[in-house]
C-alpha positions in Angstrom: 0.0 0.0 0.0 1.3 3.5 -0.8 2.5 5.6 2.1 1.5 9.2 2.6 4.2 9.8 5.2 7.4 8.0 6.0 9.9 9.0 8.7 13.1 7.3 9.7 14.9 8.3 12.9 13.4 11.8 12.5 14.3 14.4 15.0 14.1 18.2 15.5 16.0 20.1 18.1 15.7 23.7 19.3 19.0 24.5 21.0 19.6 21.7 23.5 16.0 20.6 23.7 14.6 17.9 21.4 11.0 18.7 20.3 10.9 15.4 18.4 13.4 12.5 18.4 13.9 9.0 17.0 10.6 9.2 15.2 10.0 6.3 12.8 6.7 6.1 11.0 5.1 4.6 7.9 1.6 5.9 7.4 -0.4 4.2 4.7 -2.7 6.1 2.3 -6.4 6.2 2.7 -6.6 6.8 6.4 -7.8 9.5 8.7 -4.9 9.5 11.1 -5.2 10.8 14.7 -2.0 12.2 16.1 -2.5 12.6 19.8 -0.4 13.6 22.8 -0.2 16.2 25.6 0.8 19.7 24.9 4.6 19.9 24.2 4.7 16.3 23.0 6.0 17.2 19.5 2.8 17.0 17.5 3.1 20.4 15.9 6.8 19.9 15.2 6.1 16.6 13.3 3.4 18.3 11.2 5.6 21.3 10.4 8.4 18.9 9.3 5.8 17.1 7.1 4.8 20.4 5.5 8.3 21.5 4.9 8.1 24.5 7.3 10.9 23.0 9.4 14.0 21.0 8.4 15.0 17.9 10.4 17.9 18.0 12.8 18.3 14.2 12.5 16.8 11.5 10.3 14.6 12.0 7.3 11.0 12.3 6.2 9.2 11.9 2.9 5.6 12.9 2.1 3.7 11.3 -0.8 7.0 9.9 -1.9 8.9 13.3 -2.1 10.7 15.8 0.1 8.3 18.0 1.9 7.8 21.3 0.0 10.6 20.2 -2.3 8.9 21.6 -5.4 5.8 23.6 -6.3 4.2 20.4 -7.5 4.9 18.8 -4.2 3.4 21.8 -2.3 0.3 21.5 -4.4 -0.4 18.0 -3.2 -0.5 18.8 0.5 -3.0 21.0 2.3 -2.3 22.4 5.8 -4.6 24.0 8.3 -2.4 25.4 11.1 -3.2 25.6 14.8 -5.9 28.2 15.6 -7.1 28.0 12.0 -5.4 31.2 10.9 -7.1 33.5 8.4 -6.5 37.1 7.5 -8.7 39.3 9.7 -8.7 42.2 7.3 -9.6 40.2 4.2 -13.2 39.3 3.3 -14.3 35.7 2.6 -14.3 36.5 -1.1 -10.7 37.8 -0.8 -9.6 34.5 0.8 -11.1 32.6 -2.1 -9.4 34.8 -4.7 -6.1 34.4 -2.8 -6.6 30.6 -2.7 -7.3 30.5 -6.5 -4.1 32.5 -7.2 -1.8 30.4 -5.0 -3.0 26.9 -5.7 -2.8 25.4 -9.2 -5.3 22.6 -8.4 -7.8 25.1 -6.9 -11.5 24.0 -7.1 -13.4 27.2 -7.4 -16.8 25.5 -7.6 -16.2 23.5 -4.4 -15.0 26.5 -2.6 -18.1 28.6 -3.6 -20.5 25.7 -2.8 -19.0 25.2 0.7 -19.2 28.8 1.5 -22.8 29.0 0.3 -23.8 25.9 2.3 -22.1 27.3 5.4 -24.1 30.5 5.0 -21.0 32.7 5.1 -21.4 36.1 3.5 -18.6 36.6 1.0 -18.4 40.3 1.8 -17.7 39.8 5.5 -14.2 40.3 6.8 -12.7 37.2 8.4 -12.1 39.2 11.6 -15.9 39.5 12.1 -16.5 35.7 11.8 -17.1 33.5 14.8 -14.4 31.0 15.8 -16.3 28.2 14.2 -16.9 30.2 11.0 -13.1 31.0 10.8 -12.3 27.3 11.2 -14.7 26.4 8.4 -13.2 29.1 6.2 -9.8 27.7 6.8 -11.0 24.1 6.1 -12.6 25.3 2.9 -9.3 26.8 1.7 -7.6 23.5 2.5 -10.2 21.4 0.8 -10.5 23.5 -2.3 -6.7 23.1 -2.8 -7.7 19.5 -3.7 -4.8 18.0 -1.8 -3.9 14.3 -1.7 -3.0 14.8 1.9 -4.6 17.2 4.3 -2.7 18.0 7.5 -4.6 19.7 10.4 -2.8 20.9 13.5 -5.4 21.0 16.4 -7.9 22.9 14.3 -10.8 22.6 16.7 -9.2 22.8 20.1 -10.5 26.3 20.8 -14.0 25.7 19.5 -17.2 25.1 21.4 -18.6 21.5 21.2 -21.2 22.3 18.5 -18.6 24.1 16.3 -16.2 21.2 16.8 -18.8 18.6 15.8 -19.8 20.6 12.7 -16.2 21.0 11.6 -15.4 17.3 12.1 -18.6 16.3 10.3 -17.8 18.4 7.3 -14.2 17.0 7.3 -15.5 13.4 7.2 -18.0 14.2 4.4 -15.2 15.7 2.4 -12.9 12.7 2.9 -15.6 10.3 1.7 -16.5 12.4 -1.3 -12.9 13.3 -2.5 -10.9 10.3 -1.2 -7.8 12.0 0.3 -5.8 11.1 3.4 -5.8 13.2 6.6 -3.5 13.6 9.5 -5.2 15.4 12.3 -3.4 16.3 15.6 -5.4 16.7 18.7 -5.3 16.3 22.5 -9.0 15.7 22.6 -9.7 11.9 22.6 -13.4 12.4 21.7 -12.3 13.9 18.3 -10.3 10.9 17.5 -13.1 8.5 18.5 -15.4 10.2 16.0 -13.3 10.2 12.9 -10.0 8.5 13.0 -9.2 4.9 11.9 -5.4 5.2 12.4 -3.6 6.3 15.6 -0.2 7.8 16.5 0.5 8.5 20.2 3.4 11.0 21.0 4.7 11.4 24.5 7.9 13.2 25.6 8.9 13.9 22.0 8.8 10.2 21.0 6.3 7.9 19.3 4.8 5.5 21.8 2.5 3.5 19.5 1.1 3.6 16.0 -1.3 1.5 13.9 -4.8 1.0 12.7 -7.3 1.7 15.5 -9.2 -1.6 15.2 -6.0 -3.6 15.3 -4.7 -1.7 18.4 -8.0 -2.2 20.2 -8.0 -5.9 19.4 -4.5 -6.5 20.8 -4.6 -4.4 24.0 -6.4 -5.6 27.1 -6.9 -4.7 30.7 -6.1 -7.5 33.2 -7.3 -7.3 36.8 -6.5 -10.0 39.4 -4.5 -11.0 42.5 -1.3 -9.0 42.9 1.4 -10.2 40.6 4.8 -8.8 39.6 5.2 -8.0 35.9 8.1 -10.5 35.6 5.6 -13.3 36.2 3.5 -12.4 33.2 4.1 -14.4 29.9 6.8 -13.1 27.7 4.3 -12.4 24.9 2.4 -10.0 27.1 4.0 -6.5 26.9 3.1 -4.3 29.8 2.0 -0.8 28.8 0.9 0.4 32.2 0.4 -1.1 35.7 -1.1 -0.2 39.0 -1.2 -2.2 42.3 -2.9 -2.2 45.6 -1.8 -4.5 48.5 -3.8 -7.4 47.0 -4.7 -6.5 43.4 -2.8 -5.7 40.2 -4.2 -4.0 37.2 -2.3 -4.1 33.9 -2.8 -2.8 30.4 -1.0 -5.2 28.1 -0.4 -5.7 24.4 -0.5 -9.3 23.0 -1.5 -11.1 19.9 -2.0 -14.4 21.8 -5.2 -15.5 23.6 -5.2 -14.9 27.4 -6.1 -18.2 29.2 -5.1 -17.4 32.8 -8.3 -17.8 34.9 -6.8 -15.6 37.7 -7.3 -12.6 35.4 -10.5 -10.7 34.6 -9.9 -9.5 31.0 -11.7 -6.5 29.5 -11.5 -4.6 26.3 -10.2 -1.0 26.2 -11.8 2.0 24.7 -9.7 4.3 22.6 -9.5 6.7 25.5 -8.3 3.9 27.8 -5.6 2.9 25.2 -4.3 6.4 24.8 -4.2 7.1 28.5 -2.4 3.9 29.1 0.5 5.0 26.9 0.6 8.4 28.6 0.6 6.9 32.1 4.3 7.2 33.1 3.8 6.0 36.7 5.4 2.6 35.8 8.5 4.4 34.7 8.7 6.6 37.8 7.6 9.8 36.1 4.6 11.9 36.9 1.5 11.2 34.9 1.0 13.4 31.9 -2.4 15.0 31.4 -4.6 14.5 28.4 -7.8 16.4 27.9 -11.0 14.4 27.4 -13.9 16.5 26.3 -17.4 15.4 25.1 
């Protein structure tokens, strides 16, 4: 299957601080990819590397088989909606559409005009007078009308109210079905990922913790609850992701491809939220637990 993004040992450093390090990924085409992690995990850095806004300090990255932003043709294949869905406050909606048409050789004017009409946005209104949800929809329209093969969105809905977030994500999903492009969407809101993503990447402390198709990850991760047991007594094919203990009871989140037959354990399936939080729980490594926002 064709890859939309490949990274090998990718890293980016600012001074002495690594914002992203040892990142190895191979994301297949045709997915809506959720990139999740706490603030400061390296999500925006990875996406800026993918868009060509940053150069790697270490390793390499290819997007749609080429160097990010390497040529005008490569730029035309990738759409990007940055954090806080930036638009130009002093320009009207119509001005934004004219600018999009001028800058993008694959620009779909009919799509852009149709979306703006369906959203009920007055083309004469300045972007600075639009609500947060309307600005987000305008930014999404510009990204979609570019007709990209890959659309990258960096926490585009984090500041929106629940209704505006739902409408934005619904329109995004409708567009992916209609126009068949790949999406990489970063978020620290697990509920957003549950609604739309079928592929997951978890970033913590500037490193990739887990990646894969959501269904496969949920099928191979389990919660075990039973009498207290040290992790070295678990079978070798059960990889411990997180653990907690009381005086008499142990609770593990493990990853395994094998059936679990031990009658001492109560085995339960994880939700996507459970899975993400397990990879972010650093208590087993002696670190403080990182926070992830869970909104409904």
